[in-house]
N, C-alpha and C positions, 0 to 999 in steps of 0.2 A: 545599640547598633554598632557593629564593628566594621571597619573598612575591609573590603575584600582584598586578599593578597593577589588574586589573579588579575585584577583590574585596578591599578592605582587611580585614586581620585574618585572612585565609585563605591558607595556604600549600599549594599542590598537593602531593599525596603523591609524585607522580612529575613533577618539574619539566620533564623532557624531553618530556612529553606535554602539548601546549598546550591540549588540550580535556579535561584531567583534571577529573573531577567529585569525586573523593575528595581529601581533604586534612585539615589539622588547624589548630587555632587558632595563629596566628603567635606568640602569647605563651605557648604551652605550654612547660612546663619540661621539661628533659631526662628527669627521672624519669617524668613522665606519658607522654612519647613511648615511653620504654623499656618501661613497663608495657603500653601498647597493642601494642607489637611482641611482647612475651612472650605476650599473650593470643592473638594470631594464630598464633604458633608453637605454642602448646599445642593450639590448635584443629586445626592440621595434624597434630600427633602423634596426637591423638584420632581423627581421621578415618583416618589410616593404620593405627592399631591396630584400629579397627573393621573396616576392609577386610581386614586381614591375619588377623583372627580369625574371619571368616565361612567357613563350610564350603561355601557356595554361590557363592563368588566367580566360579568358572568358569561358573556358570549365569546371571550377570547379563548383560543385553543390553548392547550397545555404548553405547546412549544414557545409561543411568544411570551406567555406569562412566566414560564421557567426562565426564559432569557432575561426578563426584567428582574426576577428574583436574584439571578446570578450577578447581574450588574450591581444591584443593591449590596450584595454580599461582598463583591470585590471592592467597591468604592468604600464601604465601611471598613474593610480590612486595611486598605491603603491609608485611609484617614487615620486609623488607630496607629499604624506604623509611623506615619509622619508626625503625629502628636507626640509619640514616644521619642522620636528622634529630636524634635524641637525641645522637648524637656531635657534630654541628655545634653544637647548642645548648650542650652541655657545653663545647666548645672556646671558644665566644664568651663563656661565663660565666667562664672562667678567664683570659681575656686582658684 
């Protein structure tokens, strides 16, 4: 992850997306980034557990179910970006 030139102190969560609105403080420590990634991962697991535990899942219309799948995709993507940033931050701290 590279710091954005347009907004000092802000690193886009997904550096490959030039119009990324989501990001994190450039001075965030690896542990902070890791904790944020874990929160998103736990949210995904909670959503999957809720979906798998409902007896009316087959009765959900396509729109709410698609919204749940989109939420899972976004949370997983954000978690992956944060894990990557935590790893990079840790590597920079040890060199």
